[in-house]
ZADO-1210 file (C-alpha; in nm, 4 decimals, padded with zeros to 6 digits):
<atoms>
<atom x="02.9011" y="-00.0032" z="-01.8650" code="UNK" pos="1"/>
<atom x="02.7831" y="00.1933" z="-01.5875" code="UNK" pos="2"/>
<atom x="02.9108" y="00.0487" z="-01.2405" code="UNK" pos="3"/>
<atom x="02.5388" y="-00.0826" z="-01.1510" code="UNK" pos="4"/>
<atom x="02.4603" y="-00.2538" z="-01.4498" code="UNK" pos="5"/>
<atom x="02.7658" y="-00.4498" z="-01.4385" code="UNK" pos="6"/>
<atom x="02.7182" y="-00.5690" z="-01.1057" code="UNK" pos="7"/>
<atom x="02.4072" y="-00.6444" z="-01.1898" code="UNK" pos="8"/>
<atom x="02.4687" y="-00.8551" z="-01.4272" code="UNK" pos="9"/>
<atom x="02.7262" y="-00.9772" z="-01.2794" code="UNK" pos="10"/>
<atom x="02.4459" y="-01.1271" z="-01.0328" code="UNK" pos="11"/>
<atom x="02.6749" y="-00.9831" z="-00.7383" code="UNK" pos="12"/>
<atom x="02.4884" y="-00.6958" z="-00.6341" code="UNK" pos="13"/>
<atom x="02.3910" y="-00.5094" z="-00.3378" code="UNK" pos="14"/>
<atom x="02.0040" y="-00.3255" z="-00.2986" code="UNK" pos="15"/>
<atom x="02.2569" y="-00.0018" z="-00.3492" code="UNK" pos="16"/>
<atom x="02.2846" y="-00.1168" z="-00.7036" code="UNK" pos="17"/>
<atom x="01.8732" y="-00.1810" z="-00.7353" code="UNK" pos="18"/>
<atom x="01.8747" y="00.1642" z="-00.5998" code="UNK" pos="19"/>
<atom x="02.0791" y="00.3212" z="-00.8614" code="UNK" pos="20"/>
<atom x="01.8964" y="00.1500" z="-01.1062" code="UNK" pos="21"/>
<atom x="01.5611" y="00.2497" z="-00.9796" code="UNK" pos="22"/>
<atom x="01.6930" y="00.6436" z="-00.9605" code="UNK" pos="23"/>
<atom x="01.8565" y="00.6087" z="-01.3492" code="UNK" pos="24"/>
<atom x="01.5305" y="00.4360" z="-01.5068" code="UNK" pos="25"/>
<atom x="01.2319" y="00.5931" z="-01.3072" code="UNK" pos="26"/>
<atom x="01.1294" y="00.7958" z="-01.5908" code="UNK" pos="27"/>
<atom x="01.1646" y="00.5164" z="-01.8873" code="UNK" pos="28"/>
<atom x="00.9317" y="00.2007" z="-01.7822" code="UNK" pos="29"/>
<atom x="00.5832" y="00.1656" z="-01.6459" code="UNK" pos="30"/>
<atom x="00.4190" y="00.2641" z="-01.3173" code="UNK" pos="31"/>
<atom x="00.5864" y="00.0752" z="-01.0334" code="UNK" pos="32"/>
<atom x="00.9297" y="00.1562" z="-01.1462" code="UNK" pos="33"/>
<atom x="00.8394" y="00.5333" z="-01.1389" code="UNK" pos="34"/>
<atom x="00.7001" y="00.4695" z="-00.8243" code="UNK" pos="35"/>
<atom x="01.0053" y="00.3414" z="-00.6733" code="UNK" pos="36"/>
<atom x="01.2057" y="00.5567" z="-00.8410" code="UNK" pos="37"/>
<atom x="01.0104" y="00.8892" z="-00.7098" code="UNK" pos="38"/>
<atom x="01.0261" y="00.7498" z="-00.3545" code="UNK" pos="39"/>
<atom x="01.4004" y="00.7167" z="-00.3488" code="UNK" pos="40"/>
<atom x="01.4404" y="01.0485" z="-00.5052" code="UNK" pos="41"/>
<atom x="01.2085" y="01.1938" z="-00.3170" code="UNK" pos="42"/>
<atom x="01.1457" y="00.9646" z="00.0245" code="UNK" pos="43"/>
<atom x="00.8991" y="01.2227" z="00.1835" code="UNK" pos="44"/>
<atom x="00.6231" y="01.1972" z="-00.0948" code="UNK" pos="45"/>
<atom x="00.3367" y="01.3361" z="-00.1739" code="UNK" pos="46"/>
<atom x="00.2158" y="01.1854" z="-00.4651" code="UNK" pos="47"/>
<atom x="00.2258" y="00.9175" z="-00.6712" code="UNK" pos="48"/>
<atom x="-00.0004" y="00.5582" z="-00.6211" code="UNK" pos="49"/>
<atom x="00.1400" y="00.5068" z="-00.2658" code="UNK" pos="50"/>
<atom x="00.0059" y="00.8537" z="-00.1396" code="UNK" pos="51"/>
<atom x="-00.3173" y="00.8004" z="-00.3650" code="UNK" pos="52"/>
<atom x="-00.3953" y="00.4519" z="-00.1894" code="UNK" pos="53"/>
<atom x="-00.3081" y="00.6194" z="00.1465" code="UNK" pos="54"/>
<atom x="-00.5614" y="00.8733" z="00.1145" code="UNK" pos="55"/>
<atom x="-00.8373" y="00.6553" z="-00.0633" code="UNK" pos="56"/>
<atom x="-00.8378" y="00.3800" z="00.3019" code="UNK" pos="57"/>
<atom x="-00.7762" y="00.6546" z="00.5064" code="UNK" pos="58"/>
<atom x="-01.0624" y="00.8659" z="00.3706" code="UNK" pos="59"/>
<atom x="-01.2950" y="00.5422" z="00.3640" code="UNK" pos="60"/>
<atom x="-01.2580" y="00.4394" z="00.7191" code="UNK" pos="61"/>
<atom x="-01.2639" y="00.7838" z="00.8084" code="UNK" pos="62"/>
<atom x="-01.5673" y="00.8398" z="00.6700" code="UNK" pos="63"/>
<atom x="-01.7171" y="00.5516" z="00.8248" code="UNK" pos="64"/>
<atom x="-01.5784" y="00.6376" z="01.1351" code="UNK" pos="65"/>
<atom x="-01.6979" y="00.9779" z="01.1241" code="UNK" pos="66"/>
<atom x="-02.0352" y="00.9583" z="00.9870" code="UNK" pos="67"/>
<atom x="-02.1462" y="00.6013" z="00.9753" code="UNK" pos="68"/>
<atom x="-02.0482" y="00.4325" z="01.2918" code="UNK" pos="69"/>
<atom x="-02.2002" y="00.3774" z="01.6720" code="UNK" pos="70"/>
<atom x="-02.0643" y="00.7753" z="01.7457" code="UNK" pos="71"/>
<atom x="-02.1611" y="00.9348" z="01.4089" code="UNK" pos="72"/>
<atom x="-02.1890" y="01.3100" z="01.3730" code="UNK" pos="73"/>
<atom x="-02.4343" y="01.4419" z="01.0578" code="UNK" pos="74"/>
<atom x="-02.2621" y="01.5359" z="00.7672" code="UNK" pos="75"/>
<atom x="-02.3493" y="01.9055" z="00.6710" code="UNK" pos="76"/>
<atom x="-02.4042" y="01.9713" z="00.2825" code="UNK" pos="77"/>
<atom x="-02.3063" y="02.3286" z="00.3635" code="UNK" pos="78"/>
<atom x="-02.0263" y="02.4755" z="00.5880" code="UNK" pos="79"/>
<atom x="-01.7106" y="02.3338" z="00.7225" code="UNK" pos="80"/>
<atom x="-01.5855" y="01.9937" z="00.6136" code="UNK" pos="81"/>
<atom x="-01.3465" y="01.7312" z="00.6480" code="UNK" pos="82"/>
<atom x="-00.9961" y="01.7900" z="00.4298" code="UNK" pos="83"/>
<atom x="-01.0189" y="01.4459" z="00.2855" code="UNK" pos="84"/>
<atom x="-01.3962" y="01.4655" z="00.1604" code="UNK" pos="85"/>
<atom x="-01.3220" y="01.5998" z="-00.1888" code="UNK" pos="86"/>
<atom x="-01.0785" y="01.3385" z="-00.2038" code="UNK" pos="87"/>
<atom x="-01.2901" y="01.0587" z="-00.1194" code="UNK" pos="88"/>
<atom x="-01.5842" y="01.1715" z="-00.3369" code="UNK" pos="89"/>
<atom x="-01.4095" y="01.1505" z="-00.6521" code="UNK" pos="90"/>
<atom x="-01.1888" y="00.8474" z="-00.5729" code="UNK" pos="91"/>
<atom x="-01.5461" y="00.7042" z="-00.5107" code="UNK" pos="92"/>
<atom x="-01.6243" y="00.8277" z="-00.8127" code="UNK" pos="93"/>
<atom x="-01.3561" y="00.6701" z="-01.0396" code="UNK" pos="94"/>
<atom x="-01.3827" y="00.3451" z="-00.8903" code="UNK" pos="95"/>
<atom x="-01.7523" y="00.3148" z="-01.0453" code="UNK" pos="96"/>
<atom x="-01.8442" y="00.2072" z="-01.4211" code="UNK" pos="97"/>
<atom x="-02.0199" y="00.4825" z="-01.5887" code="UNK" pos="98"/>
<atom x="-02.3417" y="00.2721" z="-01.6454" code="UNK" pos="99"/>
<atom x="-02.3859" y="00.2284" z="-01.2902" code="UNK" pos="100"/>
<atom x="-02.3609" y="00.5661" z="-01.1944" code="UNK" pos="101"/>
<atom x="-02.5952" y="00.6332" z="-01.4760" code="UNK" pos="102"/>
<atom x="-02.8398" y="00.3687" z="-01.3444" code="UNK" pos="103"/>
<atom x="-02.8255" y="00.4674" z="-00.9543" code="UNK" pos="104"/>
<atom x="-02.7296" y="00.7941" z="-00.9814" code="UNK" pos="105"/>
<atom x="-02.8823" y="00.9188" z="-01.3078" code="UNK" pos="106"/>
<atom x="-02.5669" y="01.1095" z="-01.4223" code="UNK" pos="107"/>
<atom x="-02.3153" y="01.0760" z="-01.6437" code="UNK" pos="108"/>
<atom x="-01.9723" y="01.0497" z="-01.5107" code="UNK" pos="109"/>
<atom x="-01.8179" y="01.3648" z="-01.6178" code="UNK" pos="110"/>
<atom x="-02.1350" y="01.5249" z="-01.5126" code="UNK" pos="111"/>
<atom x="-02.0780" y="01.3797" z="-01.1672" code="UNK" pos="112"/>
<atom x="-01.7106" y="01.4687" z="-01.1739" code="UNK" pos="113"/>
<atom x="-01.8517" y="01.8887" z="-01.2631" code="UNK" pos="114"/>
<atom x="-02.1093" y="01.8489" z="-00.9978" code="UNK" pos="115"/>
<atom x="-01.8602" y="01.7142" z="-00.7018" code="UNK" pos="116"/>
<atom x="-01.5909" y="01.9893" z="-00.7367" code="UNK" pos="117"/>
<atom x="-01.8935" y="02.2549" z="-00.7860" code="UNK" pos="118"/>
<atom x="-01.9521" y="02.1607" z="-00.4142" code="UNK" pos="119"/>
<atom x="-01.6117" y="02.2669" z="-00.3087" code="UNK" pos="120"/>
<atom x="-01.4974" y="02.6440" z="-00.4275" code="UNK" pos="121"/>
<atom x="-01.2108" y="02.6908" z="-00.2414" code="UNK" pos="122"/>
<atom x="-00.8999" y="02.5780" z="-00.5396" code="UNK" pos="123"/>
<atom x="-00.7028" y="02.4204" z="-00.2400" code="UNK" pos="124"/>
<atom x="-00.5622" y="02.0465" z="-00.3023" code="UNK" pos="125"/>
<atom x="-00.7484" y="01.9490" z="-00.0041" code="UNK" pos="126"/>
<atom x="-01.0602" y="02.2272" z="00.0669" code="UNK" pos="127"/>
<atom x="-01.1993" y="02.2091" z="00.4363" code="UNK" pos="128"/>
<atom x="-01.5559" y="02.3860" z="00.3172" code="UNK" pos="129"/>
<atom x="-01.8252" y="02.2534" z="00.1307" code="UNK" pos="130"/>
<atom x="-02.1035" y="02.4274" z="-00.0293" code="UNK" pos="131"/>
<atom x="-02.3925" y="02.1531" z="-00.1803" code="UNK" pos="132"/>
<atom x="-02.6873" y="02.3795" z="-00.2510" code="UNK" pos="133"/>
<atom x="-02.9103" y="02.0866" z="-00.3266" code="UNK" pos="134"/>
<atom x="-02.8808" y="01.8933" z="00.0220" code="UNK" pos="135"/>
<atom x="-03.0906" y="01.5939" z="-00.1145" code="UNK" pos="136"/>
<atom x="-02.9163" y="01.5458" z="-00.4163" code="UNK" pos="137"/>
<atom x="-02.5390" y="01.5524" z="-00.1748" code="UNK" pos="138"/>
<atom x="-02.6939" y="01.2865" z="00.0402" code="UNK" pos="139"/>
<atom x="-02.7930" y="01.0256" z="-00.2343" code="UNK" pos="140"/>
<atom x="-02.4534" y="01.0737" z="-00.3984" code="UNK" pos="141"/>
<atom x="-02.2741" y="01.0569" z="-00.0593" code="UNK" pos="142"/>
<atom x="-02.4515" y="00.7226" z="00.0647" code="UNK" pos="143"/>
<atom x="-02.4201" y="00.5877" z="-00.2696" code="UNK" pos="144"/>
<atom x="-02.0529" y="00.6014" z="-00.2730" code="UNK" pos="145"/>
<atom x="-02.0656" y="00.5013" z="00.1231" code="UNK" pos="146"/>
<atom x="-02.2385" y="00.1523" z="00.0885" code="UNK" pos="147"/>
<atom x="-01.8852" y="00.0136" z="00.0237" code="UNK" pos="148"/>
<atom x="-01.5124" y="00.0294" z="00.0843" code="UNK" pos="149"/>
<atom x="-01.3100" y="-00.0233" z="-00.2021" code="UNK" pos="150"/>
<atom x="-00.9786" y="-00.1485" z="-00.0560" code="UNK" pos="151"/>
<atom x="-00.7703" y="-00.2698" z="-00.3657" code="UNK" pos="152"/>
<atom x="-00.4188" y="-00.3048" z="-00.3256" code="UNK" pos="153"/>
<atom x="-00.2300" y="-00.0151" z="-00.5689" code="UNK" pos="154"/>
<atom x="-00.0170" y="-00.3079" z="-00.7530" code="UNK" pos="155"/>
<atom x="-00.0793" y="-00.6537" z="-00.8771" code="UNK" pos="156"/>
<atom x="00.2095" y="-00.8614" z="-00.8536" code="UNK" pos="157"/>
<atom x="00.1760" y="-01.0110" z="-01.1896" code="UNK" pos="158"/>
<atom x="00.2061" y="-00.6790" z="-01.3570" code="UNK" pos="159"/>
<atom x="00.4793" y="-00.5550" z="-01.1401" code="UNK" pos="160"/>
<atom x="00.6591" y="-00.8315" z="-01.2687" code="UNK" pos="161"/>
<atom x="00.5984" y="-00.8505" z="-01.6158" code="UNK" pos="162"/>
<atom x="00.7009" y="-00.4625" z="-01.6409" code="UNK" pos="163"/>
<atom x="01.0252" y="-00.5413" z="-01.4107" code="UNK" pos="164"/>
<atom x="01.1049" y="-00.8693" z="-01.6567" code="UNK" pos="165"/>
<atom x="01.1076" y="-00.6233" z="-01.9195" code="UNK" pos="166"/>
<atom x="01.2859" y="-00.3112" z="-01.7717" code="UNK" pos="167"/>
<atom x="01.5549" y="-00.5672" z="-01.6721" code="UNK" pos="168"/>
<atom x="01.5781" y="-00.7201" z="-02.0516" code="UNK" pos="169"/>
<atom x="01.5959" y="-00.3940" z="-02.2373" code="UNK" pos="170"/>
<atom x="01.8587" y="-00.2823" z="-01.9887" code="UNK" pos="171"/>
<atom x="02.1017" y="-00.6171" z="-02.0885" code="UNK" pos="172"/>
<atom x="01.9630" y="-00.7242" z="-01.7146" code="UNK" pos="173"/>
<atom x="01.7505" y="-01.0415" z="-01.8493" code="UNK" pos="174"/>
<atom x="01.9590" y="-01.2715" z="-01.6103" code="UNK" pos="175"/>
<atom x="01.8861" y="-01.0775" z="-01.3250" code="UNK" pos="176"/>
<atom x="01.5958" y="-01.3029" z="-01.1150" code="UNK" pos="177"/>
<atom x="01.2729" y="-01.0543" z="-01.1359" code="UNK" pos="178"/>
<atom x="01.1964" y="-01.2155" z="-00.7516" code="UNK" pos="179"/>
<atom x="01.5360" y="-01.1894" z="-00.6041" code="UNK" pos="180"/>
<atom x="01.5166" y="-00.7859" z="-00.7421" code="UNK" pos="181"/>
<atom x="01.1203" y="-00.7238" z="-00.5965" code="UNK" pos="182"/>
<atom x="01.2701" y="-00.8411" z="-00.3098" code="UNK" pos="183"/>
<atom x="01.5323" y="-00.5790" z="-00.3004" code="UNK" pos="184"/>
<atom x="01.3223" y="-00.3495" z="-00.3811" code="UNK" pos="185"/>
<atom x="01.0935" y="-00.4322" z="-00.0624" code="UNK" pos="186"/>
<atom x="01.3946" y="-00.3565" z="00.1512" code="UNK" pos="187"/>
<atom x="01.4484" y="00.0011" z="-00.0028" code="UNK" pos="188"/>
<atom x="01.0923" y="00.1277" z="00.0352" code="UNK" pos="189"/>
<atom x="01.0604" y="-00.0442" z="00.3800" code="UNK" pos="190"/>
<atom x="01.0786" y="00.2569" z="00.6219" code="UNK" pos="191"/>
<atom x="00.9566" y="00.5280" z="00.3492" code="UNK" pos="192"/>
<atom x="00.7389" y="00.8064" z="00.4435" code="UNK" pos="193"/>
<atom x="00.4084" y="00.9807" z="00.2927" code="UNK" pos="194"/>
<atom x="00.3064" y="01.3264" z="00.3811" code="UNK" pos="195"/>
<atom x="-00.0951" y="01.3416" z="00.3297" code="UNK" pos="196"/>
<atom x="-00.2318" y="01.6632" z="00.5459" code="UNK" pos="197"/>
<atom x="-00.3487" y="01.8063" z="00.8456" code="UNK" pos="198"/>
<atom x="-00.0567" y="01.6654" z="01.0154" code="UNK" pos="199"/>
<atom x="-00.1831" y="01.2751" z="00.8568" code="UNK" pos="200"/>
<atom x="00.0883" y="01.1035" z="00.7118" code="UNK" pos="201"/>
<atom x="00.1965" y="00.7339" z="00.6382" code="UNK" pos="202"/>
<atom x="00.4878" y="00.5011" z="00.6274" code="UNK" pos="203"/>
<atom x="00.5867" y="00.2021" z="00.4148" code="UNK" pos="204"/>
<atom x="00.6687" y="-00.1115" z="00.5890" code="UNK" pos="205"/>
<atom x="00.7252" y="-00.4925" z="00.4925" code="UNK" pos="206"/>
<atom x="00.5819" y="-00.8046" z="00.6596" code="UNK" pos="207"/>
<atom x="00.3965" y="-01.1319" z="00.5902" code="UNK" pos="208"/>
<atom x="-00.0321" y="-01.0727" z="00.6703" code="UNK" pos="209"/>
<atom x="-00.0696" y="-01.4526" z="00.5619" code="UNK" pos="210"/>
<atom x="00.1232" y="-01.6814" z="00.7473" code="UNK" pos="211"/>
<atom x="00.1999" y="-02.0048" z="00.6225" code="UNK" pos="212"/>
<atom x="00.0303" y="-02.3020" z="00.8131" code="UNK" pos="213"/>
<atom x="00.1283" y="-02.7025" z="00.8217" code="UNK" pos="214"/>
<atom x="-00.1627" y="-02.9400" z="00.9089" code="UNK" pos="215"/>
<atom x="-00.0644" y="-03.1649" z="01.1865" code="UNK" pos="216"/>
<atom x="-00.2817" y="-03.4882" z="01.2528" code="UNK" pos="217"/>
<atom x="-00.5210" y="-03.5276" z="01.4926" code="UNK" pos="218"/>
<atom x="-00.2981" y="-03.7682" z="01.7624" code="UNK" pos="219"/>
<atom x="00.0253" y="-03.6398" z="01.6620" code="UNK" pos="220"/>
<atom x="00.2380" y="-03.5560" z="01.9733" code="UNK" pos="221"/>
<atom x="00.3266" y="-03.1688" z="01.8005" code="UNK" pos="222"/>
<atom x="-00.0482" y="-03.0985" z="01.8054" code="UNK" pos="223"/>
<atom x="-00.0150" y="-03.0675" z="02.1916" code="UNK" pos="224"/>
<atom x="00.2733" y="-02.8802" z="02.1589" code="UNK" pos="225"/>
<atom x="00.1155" y="-02.6258" z="01.9568" code="UNK" pos="226"/>
<atom x="-00.1363" y="-02.5528" z="02.1908" code="UNK" pos="227"/>
<atom x="-00.4172" y="-02.7692" z="02.0685" code="UNK" pos="228"/>
<atom x="-00.4380" y="-02.5847" z="01.7274" code="UNK" pos="229"/>
<atom x="-00.4281" y="-02.8787" z="01.4197" code="UNK" pos="230"/>
<atom x="-00.1698" y="-02.6667" z="01.2709" code="UNK" pos="231"/>
<atom x="00.1815" y="-02.5382" z="01.2982" code="UNK" pos="232"/>
<atom x="00.2063" y="-02.1604" z="01.2028" code="UNK" pos="233"/>
<atom x="00.5225" y="-02.0841" z="01.0757" code="UNK" pos="234"/>
<atom x="00.6485" y="-01.7107" z="01.0473" code="UNK" pos="235"/>
<atom x="00.7267" y="-01.6657" z="00.6644" code="UNK" pos="236"/>
<atom x="00.4420" y="-01.6403" z="00.3943" code="UNK" pos="237"/>
<atom x="00.4239" y="-01.4231" z="00.1010" code="UNK" pos="238"/>
<atom x="00.6038" y="-01.1004" z="00.1565" code="UNK" pos="239"/>
<atom x="00.3782" y="-00.7798" z="00.1323" code="UNK" pos="240"/>
<atom x="00.4651" y="-00.4008" z="00.0794" code="UNK" pos="241"/>
<atom x="00.2265" y="-00.1969" z="00.2992" code="UNK" pos="242"/>
<atom x="00.1309" y="00.1479" z="00.3965" code="UNK" pos="243"/>
<atom x="00.0284" y="00.2466" z="00.7386" code="UNK" pos="244"/>
<atom x="-00.1394" y="00.5972" z="00.8189" code="UNK" pos="245"/>
<atom x="-00.0608" y="00.8081" z="01.1158" code="UNK" pos="246"/>
<atom x="-00.2946" y="00.9987" z="01.2600" code="UNK" pos="247"/>
<atom x="-00.3017" y="01.2800" z="01.5342" code="UNK" pos="248"/>
<atom x="-00.4540" y="01.2012" z="01.8419" code="UNK" pos="249"/>
<atom x="-00.6744" y="01.4486" z="01.8523" code="UNK" pos="250"/>
<atom x="-00.8363" y="01.3393" z="01.4864" code="UNK" pos="251"/>
<atom x="-01.0078" y="01.0751" z="01.7030" code="UNK" pos="252"/>
<atom x="-00.9602" y="00.8215" z="01.4148" code="UNK" pos="253"/>
<atom x="-00.8040" y="00.5003" z="01.3893" code="UNK" pos="254"/>
<atom x="-00.4914" y="00.4521" z="01.1788" code="UNK" pos="255"/>
<atom x="-00.5409" y="00.1785" z="00.8788" code="UNK" pos="256"/>
<atom x="-00.2979" y="-00.0406" z="00.7141" code="UNK" pos="257"/>
<atom x="-00.2886" y="-00.1083" z="00.3323" code="UNK" pos="258"/>
<atom x="-00.1582" y="-00.3390" z="00.0907" code="UNK" pos="259"/>
<atom x="00.0678" y="-00.1751" z="-00.1547" code="UNK" pos="260"/>
<atom x="00.1536" y="-00.5050" z="-00.3572" code="UNK" pos="261"/>
<atom x="00.1424" y="-00.8800" z="-00.2235" code="UNK" pos="262"/>
<atom x="00.4764" y="-00.9943" z="-00.4038" code="UNK" pos="263"/>
<atom x="00.3780" y="-01.3237" z="-00.3889" code="UNK" pos="264"/>
<atom x="00.7447" y="-01.4408" z="-00.2981" code="UNK" pos="265"/>
<atom x="00.7839" y="-01.6487" z="00.0289" code="UNK" pos="266"/>
<atom x="01.0058" y="-01.5060" z="00.2739" code="UNK" pos="267"/>
<atom x="01.1481" y="-01.8180" z="00.3913" code="UNK" pos="268"/>
<atom x="01.4257" y="-01.8523" z="00.1644" code="UNK" pos="269"/>
<atom x="01.5250" y="-01.4776" z="00.1707" code="UNK" pos="270"/>
<atom x="01.4847" y="-01.3345" z="00.5478" code="UNK" pos="271"/>
<atom x="01.7251" y="-01.4009" z="00.7903" code="UNK" pos="272"/>
<atom x="01.6095" y="-01.6849" z="01.0879" code="UNK" pos="273"/>
<atom x="01.7580" y="-01.4099" z="01.3369" code="UNK" pos="274"/>
<atom x="01.5094" y="-01.1385" z="01.2625" code="UNK" pos="275"/>
<atom x="01.2163" y="-01.4161" z="01.3779" code="UNK" pos="276"/>
<atom x="01.0749" y="-01.3093" z="01.7134" code="UNK" pos="277"/>
<atom x="00.8588" y="-01.5524" z="01.9359" code="UNK" pos="278"/>
<atom x="00.6429" y="-01.4149" z="02.2411" code="UNK" pos="279"/>
<atom x="00.5069" y="-01.6398" z="02.4959" code="UNK" pos="280"/>
<atom x="00.1649" y="-01.7658" z="02.3420" code="UNK" pos="281"/>
<atom x="00.1771" y="-01.6154" z="02.0231" code="UNK" pos="282"/>
<atom x="00.3152" y="-01.7595" z="01.6822" code="UNK" pos="283"/>
<atom x="00.6496" y="-01.7032" z="01.5678" code="UNK" pos="284"/>
<atom x="00.6386" y="-01.3556" z="01.3780" code="UNK" pos="285"/>
<atom x="00.9161" y="-01.1861" z="01.1119" code="UNK" pos="286"/>
<atom x="01.0887" y="-00.8703" z="01.2859" code="UNK" pos="287"/>
<atom x="01.0982" y="-00.6424" z="00.9618" code="UNK" pos="288"/>
<atom x="01.0350" y="-00.3046" z="01.1179" code="UNK" pos="289"/>
<atom x="01.4078" y="-00.2138" z="01.1103" code="UNK" pos="290"/>
<atom x="01.6900" y="-00.1573" z="00.8496" code="UNK" pos="291"/>
<atom x="01.7555" y="-00.4230" z="00.6367" code="UNK" pos="292"/>
<atom x="01.9798" y="-00.4861" z="00.3618" code="UNK" pos="293"/>
<atom x="01.9787" y="-00.7295" z="00.0524" code="UNK" pos="294"/>
<atom x="02.2838" y="-00.8813" z="-00.1033" code="UNK" pos="295"/>
<atom x="02.2398" y="-01.1606" z="-00.3843" code="UNK" pos="296"/>
<atom x="02.5323" y="-01.3296" z="-00.2964" code="UNK" pos="297"/>
<atom x="02.4761" y="-01.3573" z="00.0464" code="UNK" pos="298"/>
<atom x="02.2655" y="-01.6837" z="00.2534" code="UNK" pos="299"/>
<atom x="02.0172" y="-01.5637" z="00.3334" code="UNK" pos="300"/>
<atom x="01.9533" y="-01.2774" z="00.0527" code="UNK" pos="301"/>
<atom x="01.8056" y="-00.9801" z="00.3301" code="UNK" pos="302"/>
<atom x="01.9413" y="-00.9109" z="00.6838" code="UNK" pos="303"/>
<atom x="01.9600" y="-00.6315" z="00.9612" code="UNK" pos="304"/>
<atom x="02.1933" y="-00.3722" z="00.9057" code="UNK" pos="305"/>
</atoms>
């Protein structure tokens, strides 16, 4: 039996064993295992679901800031364009059902895709010149796509857990707790990098964006101690795996953070209490932007290293 498999089967394993699993099995199962395995094998990624999510969120926010916000500039149908424009249009296209595109733009999805691609004569991955010869058609399509932002996570917790559970079962590791395995996975991804284009990059982090609250009855002494807020805010909640862009200052764009996966696993049983930070006047927070390690036999299982 492979050493890492033996340790996983025994129930006494670390994030190094989980890392070995992803590298060994990344081509054998579903999209989440492939994505994590690729991240481990190639820490600076330029493709995959995380890359696509980073581009999608970044381009939508950039579209708003550059062309729809208070300081908007005109989006010209012919001339130089932003490096992300073609990817933005194609990703927006894929987010709509064919019937809705036909109804509002009077084009089939396949015809619309050919139309969009025809606007960019360069075969570069991120072309920076557009030639939309029919400006009215161009504006109609862009305005339709820009009406709403689509900011869905790359992965859904139920699907990820089902994929991991099946993969562990097939590997003879049905006894491994899926939640433990996913929390170990989160520690592996924490700090990974994604290279986008034109100096824009993104990094993976883990954290809690929806902190758990405990309501305090009116009149309870703890209410006054909490600053008059009728709840005690805890540092814990469901752990999220997130991606945040890092844009050069010269681009004049605000960076964006997007959720890759909400694990739906509460952090309190897993995270070392020494990682809680308390700032004056603010609720306590988990400080997880640092090197972390996972040990299935430790209490707690996730600590700084």
